[in-house]
C-alpha positions in Angstrom: 74.6 100.3 130.0 74.6 96.9 130.5 70.7 96.4 129.9 70.8 98.2 127.0 73.6 96.5 124.9 71.7 93.0 126.4 68.9 94.4 124.9 70.2 95.7 121.4 71.6 91.5 121.3 68.2 90.3 122.0 66.7 92.2 119.4 69.4 91.2 116.5 68.7 87.7 117.8 65.3 87.6 117.6 65.6 89.8 114.0 67.9 86.7 112.7 66.1 84.1 114.3 64.5 83.3 110.8 67.5 82.9 109.0 68.8 79.4 107.8 71.5 78.1 106.2 70.6 74.8 104.7 73.6 72.6 103.6 73.5 71.5 100.2 74.3 67.8 101.5 73.9 66.2 104.7 76.7 66.5 107.3 77.8 63.1 107.2 78.6 63.4 103.6 81.4 66.2 104.4 83.0 63.6 106.8 82.6 60.9 104.2 84.1 63.4 101.1 86.9 64.6 103.4 87.9 61.1 104.8 87.6 59.6 101.0 90.0 62.7 100.0 92.2 61.8 102.5 92.3 58.2 101.6 93.5 59.0 97.9 96.4 61.6 99.6 97.4 58.3 101.6 97.0 56.1 98.2 99.0 58.9 96.4 101.5 59.2 99.4 102.0 55.4 99.4 102.4 54.8 95.6 105.6 57.0 95.6 107.4 55.4 98.6 110.4 54.0 97.7 111.1 56.8 94.8 113.9 57.8 96.6 116.0 54.6 97.2 115.5 53.2 92.5 118.0 56.1 91.3 
């Protein structure tokens, strides 16, 4: 029973071996975009740091 399951899994893996999903941008760019977005959110948060004390 286990041999047939393993054989089926190997056959399925071999069939999908040629399918490769390419990223639209390099992986490092995802990290840089995420970092830039988080820095932008940090700056927005920092801009409103003393709004509560003014009123």
